[in-house]
C-alpha positions as CSV (number, residue, x, y, z in Angstrom):
1,M,0.0,0.0,0.0
2,F,1.6,3.3,-1.2
3,A,0.0,5.9,1.1
4,W,-0.4,9.6,0.6
5,L,2.3,12.2,1.3
6,S,3.3,12.4,5.0
7,S,0.8,9.9,6.1
8,Q,1.2,8.1,9.5
9,E,0.1,4.7,10.8
10,R,-3.0,6.1,12.4
11,H,-4.1,7.6,9.1
12,V,-4.0,4.3,7.2
13,R,-5.3,2.0,10.0
14,A,-8.8,1.9,8.6
15,Y,-7.5,0.8,5.2
16,V,-5.3,-1.9,6.7
17,E,-8.2,-3.2,8.7
18,L,-10.4,-3.2,5.6
19,Y,-8.0,-5.3,3.6
20,A,-7.3,-7.6,6.5
21,A,-11.0,-8.3,6.7
22,R,-10.8,-9.4,3.1
23,G,-7.8,-11.7,3.8
24,W,-5.1,-9.4,2.5
25,A,-1.9,-8.7,4.4
26,C,-0.6,-5.1,4.0
27,L,2.9,-3.7,3.7
28,V,2.5,0.1,4.0
29,C,4.9,2.6,2.4
30,H,4.8,6.2,3.7
31,S,6.4,8.7,1.2
32,E,7.8,12.0,2.3
33,F,7.8,15.5,0.7
34,F,11.2,15.3,-0.9
35,T,10.6,11.9,-2.6
36,L,8.2,13.8,-4.9
37,F,11.1,15.9,-6.3
38,F,14.2,13.8,-5.9
39,P,14.0,10.6,-7.9
40,E,17.0,9.1,-6.1
41,K,15.2,9.4,-2.8
42,A,12.1,7.8,-4.2
43,A,14.3,5.0,-5.6
44,M,15.9,4.4,-2.2
45,L,12.5,4.2,-0.6
46,A,11.2,1.9,-3.3
47,D,14.2,-0.5,-2.8
48,R,13.5,-0.7,0.9
49,V,9.9,-1.5,0.2
50,L,10.8,-4.2,-2.3
51,G,13.4,-5.6,0.2
52,E,10.7,-6.1,2.8
53,L,8.3,-7.5,0.3
54,V,10.9,-10.0,-1.0
55,K,11.5,-11.3,2.6
56,E,7.8,-12.3,2.7
57,L,7.6,-13.7,-0.8
58,K,10.7,-15.9,-0.2
59,I,8.8,-17.5,2.7
60,R,5.6,-18.0,0.7
61,P,5.0,-16.6,-2.7
62,V,1.5,-15.0,-2.9
63,P,-0.4,-12.7,-5.3
64,V,0.6,-9.1,-4.9
65,V,-1.5,-6.0,-5.6
66,F,-0.1,-2.5,-5.5
67,A,-2.6,-0.1,-4.0
68,S,-1.7,3.6,-4.5
69,F,-3.3,6.5,-2.8
70,S,-3.2,10.2,-3.7
71,G,0.5,11.2,-4.3
72,G,1.8,7.7,-3.5
73,P,2.5,6.9,-7.2
74,K,4.9,9.8,-7.5
75,G,6.4,9.3,-4.0
76,C,7.3,5.7,-4.6
77,T,5.1,3.5,-6.8
78,Y,6.6,4.5,-10.1
79,K,10.1,3.8,-8.9
80,V,9.0,0.3,-7.6
81,L,7.6,-0.4,-11.1
82,Q,10.9,0.8,-12.7
83,L,13.0,-1.4,-10.4
84,I,11.0,-4.6,-11.1
85,E,10.9,-3.8,-14.8
86,R,14.7,-3.3,-14.7
87,R,14.4,0.3,-16.0
88,C,16.7,1.6,-13.2
89,K,19.4,0.0,-11.0
90,G,18.7,-1.0,-7.4
91,Q,20.3,-2.8,-4.5
92,L,18.5,-6.2,-4.8
93,S,19.4,-9.0,-7.1
94,L,17.7,-9.5,-10.5
95,D,16.2,-12.7,-9.2
96,E,14.6,-10.8,-6.3
97,Y,13.1,-8.2,-8.5
98,Q,11.8,-10.9,-10.8
99,L,10.2,-12.7,-7.8
100,V,8.1,-9.5,-7.1
101,R,7.3,-9.1,-10.8
102,D,6.1,-12.7,-11.0
103,C,3.8,-12.3,-8.0
104,L,2.4,-8.9,-9.0
105,C,-1.1,-9.5,-10.3
106,G,-2.9,-6.2,-10.3
107,Q,-3.1,-2.5,-9.2
108,M,-5.5,-0.2,-7.5
109,Y,-5.5,3.6,-7.6
110,D,-7.5,5.6,-5.1
111,S,-7.7,9.4,-5.8
112,S,-4.7,8.9,-8.1
113,P,-2.6,9.2,-10.1
114,V,-2.2,12.9,-9.9
115,D,-0.3,15.0,-12.5
116,F,3.3,16.0,-11.5
117,V,3.7,19.8,-11.3
118,S,6.1,21.9,-9.4
119,D,3.7,22.8,-6.6
120,L,2.4,19.3,-6.1
121,G,4.1,18.6,-2.8
122,T,2.9,21.9,-1.3
123,R,-0.7,21.3,-2.3
124,F,-0.6,17.9,-0.8
125,L,1.2,18.9,2.3
126,L,-1.3,21.8,3.0
127,D,-4.5,20.2,1.9
128,P,-6.9,19.6,4.9
129,S,-8.0,16.2,3.6
130,V,-4.4,15.0,3.6
131,L,-3.4,16.6,6.9
132,K,-6.6,15.3,8.5
133,M,-7.2,18.7,10.1
134,S,-9.5,21.7,9.2
135,E,-6.6,24.1,8.5
136,P,-2.8,23.7,8.2
137,P,-0.7,25.5,10.9
138,R,0.6,28.9,9.6
139,V,4.2,27.9,10.3
140,L,3.8,24.7,8.3
141,S,2.3,26.7,5.4
142,W,5.2,29.1,5.4
143,M,7.7,26.3,5.5
144,A,6.1,24.3,2.7
145,K,5.7,27.3,0.4
146,G,9.3,28.3,1.0
147,A,10.5,24.8,0.2
148,A,8.5,24.7,-2.9
149,S,9.8,28.0,-4.1
150,G,13.4,26.9,-3.5
151,L,12.7,23.7,-5.5
152,D,11.2,25.7,-8.3
153,S,14.4,27.7,-8.5
154,L,16.7,24.7,-8.4
155,F,14.8,22.2,-10.6
156,I,12.6,24.2,-12.9
157,N,14.2,22.6,-16.0
158,K,13.9,19.0,-14.5
159,F,10.2,19.0,-13.7
160,E,9.1,18.2,-17.2
161,E,11.7,15.5,-17.6
162,Q,10.6,13.9,-14.4
163,R,6.9,14.3,-15.3
164,K,7.5,12.4,-18.6
165,D,9.4,9.6,-16.9
166,Y,6.6,9.3,-14.3
167,W,3.7,8.9,-16.8
168,E,5.7,6.6,-19.1
169,T,6.3,4.3,-16.2
170,L,2.7,4.2,-15.1
171,Y,1.5,3.5,-18.6
172,S,4.2,0.8,-19.1
173,S,2.7,-1.2,-16.2
174,V,-0.6,-1.7,-18.1
175,H,-0.1,-5.5,-18.5
176,V,0.7,-6.5,-15.0
177,G,-2.9,-7.4,-14.3
178,P,-6.3,-5.8,-13.8
179,I,-6.3,-2.2,-12.7
180,L,-9.0,-0.6,-10.5
181,I,-9.2,3.2,-10.4
182,L,-11.4,4.9,-7.8
183,C,-12.0,8.7,-8.2
184,S,-14.3,11.6,-7.5
185,E,-15.6,14.2,-9.9
186,D,-15.0,17.0,-7.3
187,D,-11.5,16.0,-6.2
188,Q,-9.3,19.1,-6.3
189,L,-6.0,17.3,-5.7
190,A,-6.6,14.5,-8.2
191,P,-8.7,16.2,-10.9
192,Y,-11.2,13.8,-12.5
193,S,-10.0,14.8,-16.0
194,V,-6.5,13.7,-15.2
195,V,-7.6,10.4,-13.7
196,E,-10.1,9.7,-16.5
197,N,-7.5,10.4,-19.2
198,F,-5.1,7.9,-17.4
199,G,-7.8,5.2,-17.4
200,R,-8.7,5.8,-21.0
201,R,-5.1,5.7,-22.1
202,L,-4.6,2.4,-20.3
203,L,-7.6,1.0,-22.1
204,E,-6.1,2.1,-25.4
205,L,-3.0,0.2,-24.5
206,G,-4.9,-2.9,-24.0
207,G,-5.3,-2.8,-20.3
208,D,-8.0,-4.5,-18.2
209,V,-9.3,-1.3,-16.5
210,N,-12.2,-0.6,-14.2
211,L,-12.7,3.0,-13.4
212,V,-15.3,3.8,-10.7
213,K,-16.2,7.4,-10.1
214,W,-18.2,9.2,-7.4
215,T,-19.9,12.5,-7.8
216,S,-18.5,13.7,-4.5
217,S,-16.1,12.0,-2.1
218,P,-13.2,13.2,0.1
219,H,-9.7,12.8,-1.3
220,A,-8.0,9.5,-0.6
221,T,-10.9,8.0,1.3
222,I,-12.9,6.5,-1.6
223,S,-12.0,2.8,-1.0
224,I,-13.3,3.1,2.6
225,T,-16.8,3.7,1.1
226,L,-16.5,0.2,-0.5
227,K,-16.2,-1.4,2.9
228,N,-19.4,-3.4,2.3
229,T,-18.5,-4.1,-1.4
230,E,-16.6,-7.0,-2.8
231,L,-13.2,-5.8,-4.0
232,R,-12.1,-9.1,-5.6
């Protein structure tokens, strides 16, 4: 489970319990602000996640589903996909990456993927639905906006390159298995037009895609509304 930016264990507990009730064990990845902008940091996090997953799969190989929430795909998921597809170099052996690739049988996106733009991290960090509070502290707002401004100055020429790499990676995973996409028409952080275009492009590439939309639902909480629905 690739959780949203700066999430904590208490934030994802409801999801872990939901999946456990369905017989799924969860390995949760919490991405941080800078993994959105520094690919090498995202790759290091992805390698750690894969290392933990490999430990479990060596004991007993089981079907694996990647569930990505909010900004999780940019914070880590896309680097995990690159590593198992050997599109970038990691710390594990080729056989270990192949083990994960062989067990991967599907993906789920909840309120994601989002487009990658220079103020992405700031918008996620300060959004009330992500913070789980009505309004971000003023000091946090100043710090986040200052950091984003500094990143703009340093990496303005790299954002488009990273954005291209990000989307190409997500599209290249079209054949790993069925893909479930959950989204809301009024989501400000993951605009419906972006998510719908992603799903449509996957279909054009031959993917097995099921896009489920709500008229109105809080960001990154859609799958919880499926608590009484079969997710198989």
